C-alpha positions in Angstrom: -86.5 -106.9 156.3 -83.7 -109.4 157.0 -80.5 -108.2 158.5 -77.2 -109.8 157.8 -73.7 -109.4 159.2 -71.9 -106.5 157.5 -68.8 -107.1 155.5 -65.7 -106.2 157.5 -67.2 -107.2 160.8 -65.0 -109.3 163.1 -65.8 -112.9 163.6 -67.4 -113.4 167.0 -65.6 -115.9 169.1 -67.7 -118.9 170.2 -67.3 -122.3 171.8 -69.5 -125.1 170.5 -69.4 -128.9 170.8 -68.1 -130.8 167.7 -70.5 -133.7 167.2 -67.8 -135.7 165.4 -65.4 -136.1 168.3 -67.4 -134.7 171.3 -64.7 -132.0 171.9 -65.5 -128.3 172.3 -64.3 -126.1 169.4 -63.4 -122.4 170.2 -63.1 -120.3 167.1 -60.2 -118.2 168.2 -58.2 -121.4 169.2 -59.2 -123.4 166.1 -58.8 -120.9 163.4 -55.0 -120.5 163.7 -52.2 -121.1 161.3 -49.0 -123.1 162.0 -47.5 -120.1 163.7 -50.5 -119.4 166.0 -51.7 -116.5 163.9 -55.3 -116.0 162.8 -56.0 -118.1 159.7 -58.8 -117.5 157.2 -61.9 -119.4 158.2 -65.2 -120.5 156.6 -68.1 -120.9 158.9 -70.9 -122.8 157.1 -74.3 -123.0 158.6 -75.7 -126.3 157.4 -77.9 -129.2 158.6 -78.6 -132.8 157.7 -82.2 -132.6 156.4 -82.1 -129.6 154.1 -82.4 -130.6 150.4 -80.2 -127.6 149.5 -77.4 -128.8 151.8 -77.8 -132.4 150.4 -77.5 -131.0 146.9 -74.1 -129.4 147.4 -72.5 -131.3 150.4 -70.2 -133.5 148.4 -68.9 -130.6 146.3 -68.5 -128.4 149.4 -66.4 -131.1 151.0 -64.1 -131.3 147.9 -63.6 -127.5 148.0 -63.0 -127.6 151.8 -60.3 -130.3 151.4 -58.6 -128.4 148.6 -58.6 -125.0 150.5 -57.6 -126.6 153.8 -54.3 -127.5 152.1 -53.9 -123.8 151.4 -54.4 -122.8 155.1 -58.1 -122.0 155.3 -59.9 -123.5 158.2 -63.5 -124.7 158.0 -66.2 -125.1 160.6 -69.8 -126.3 160.0 -72.5 -125.4 162.4 -76.0 -126.9 162.6 -78.3 -124.2 163.9 -81.7 -126.0 163.9 -83.9 -127.0 166.8 -83.4 -130.8 166.9 -86.4 -131.3 169.2 -88.6 -130.4 166.3 -86.2 -131.7 163.6 -84.6 -134.9 165.1 -82.7 -135.5 161.9 -80.5 -132.6 163.0 -79.7 -134.0 166.4 -76.0 -134.3 167.5 -76.2 -138.1 167.0 -77.5 -137.7 163.5 -75.0 -135.0 162.8 -72.2 -137.4 163.7 -73.6 -140.0 161.4 -74.0 -137.5 158.6 -70.4 -136.2 159.0 -69.0 -139.7 159.2 -70.9 -140.8 156.1 -69.6 -137.8 154.1 -66.1 -137.9 155.6 -66.0 -134.4 157.0 -62.5 -133.1 157.3 -63.5 -130.3 159.7 -65.6 -129.9 162.8 -69.4 -130.1 162.7 -70.8 -128.2 165.7 -74.2 -128.0 167.2 -75.6 -124.6 168.3 -78.2 -125.9 170.7 -78.9 -122.5 172.2 -78.9 -120.9 168.7 -76.9 -118.0 170.2 -74.1 -118.3 167.7 -76.5 -118.5 164.8 -78.2 -115.3 166.1 -74.9 -113.4 166.5 -73.9 -114.3 162.9 -77.4 -113.5 161.7 -77.5 -116.7 159.6 -80.7 -116.9 157.6 -80.8 -120.4 156.0 -79.0 -123.6 155.4 -76.6 -123.6 153.7 -75.2 -120.1 154.5 -71.5 -119.4 154.0 -69.3 -116.9 155.9 -65.7 -116.3 154.8 -63.4 -114.5 157.2 -59.9 -113.2 156.1 -56.6 -113.4 158.0 -57.8 -110.8 160.4 -61.0 -112.6 160.9 -63.0 -109.9 159.2 -66.0 -110.9 157.1 -64.9 -110.9 153.5 -67.8 -112.9 152.0 -71.3 -113.9 153.1 -73.4 -115.7 150.5 -74.2 -118.7 148.4 -72.1 -121.7 147.4 -73.0 -121.2 143.7 -76.1 -120.7 141.6 -77.2 -124.3 141.4 -80.3 -125.5 143.2 -81.9 -128.9 143.7 -83.6 -130.0 140.4 -82.4 -126.9 138.6 -80.2 -128.8 136.1 -77.5 -126.1 136.8 -74.1 -127.7 137.4 -72.8 -127.6 141.0 -69.5 -125.7 140.9 -69.0 -123.9 144.1 -67.8 -121.0 142.0 -69.0 -118.2 144.4 -67.4 -119.7 147.5 -64.2 -120.6 145.6 -63.9 -117.1 144.2 -64.3 -115.7 147.8 -61.6 -118.1 149.1 -59.2 -117.1 146.3 -59.8 -113.4 147.0 -59.0 -113.9 150.7 -55.8 -115.8 149.8 -54.8 -113.1 147.4 -55.8 -110.3 149.8 -58.3 -109.0 147.3 -61.9 -107.8 147.8 -64.6 -110.0 146.4 -65.5 -108.5 142.9 -69.1 -107.9 142.0 -72.2 -108.9 143.8 -72.3 -111.3 146.8 -75.5 -113.2 146.2 -77.3 -114.3 149.4 -77.7 -117.9 150.2 -80.8 -119.7 149.3 -82.0 -122.7 151.2 -84.1 -123.9 154.1 -84.9 -121.4 156.8 -83.3 -121.8 160.2 -85.5 -123.8 162.4 -85.7 -121.5 165.4 -86.8 -122.7 168.8 -90.3 -121.6 169.9 -90.1 -119.0 172.6 
């Protein structure tokens, strides 16, 4: 049985390299508002090669830019073993982020420790933390899938973000993400 991070859990601090500008990103330093208070933050586990990520990436970036103007921070993390999946290497991550004009860091979890702590299952996998950095939402972007002919809306993620901004609990069911499994290193 798969385990996932429980709602209400505190975001674990981490430091990972941002492949876009080669700077280290520390969650507790990055996810702050203009007054140095904790800001809501979305942590998105994504990668370059996954068809589920490719399916939603442009729509995700539109939502991210919109909600960044409302004070929500975004961080993307690539969790995959790039020795087996070279398309997910830091160099390719930079190319992917530049091509899609990311407006937030795209970090590489080479050791996969952060991915393990957050109990990410697949790419894409979305975590929304509130102003106290407590998990308010863990789930899918929306119900569209590659080749499903269902419109890409980002409705699930947008609803979660609106709830966080309004200090409300997410109504209804939080549907798990569906995508490509994390490419774990062989031990």
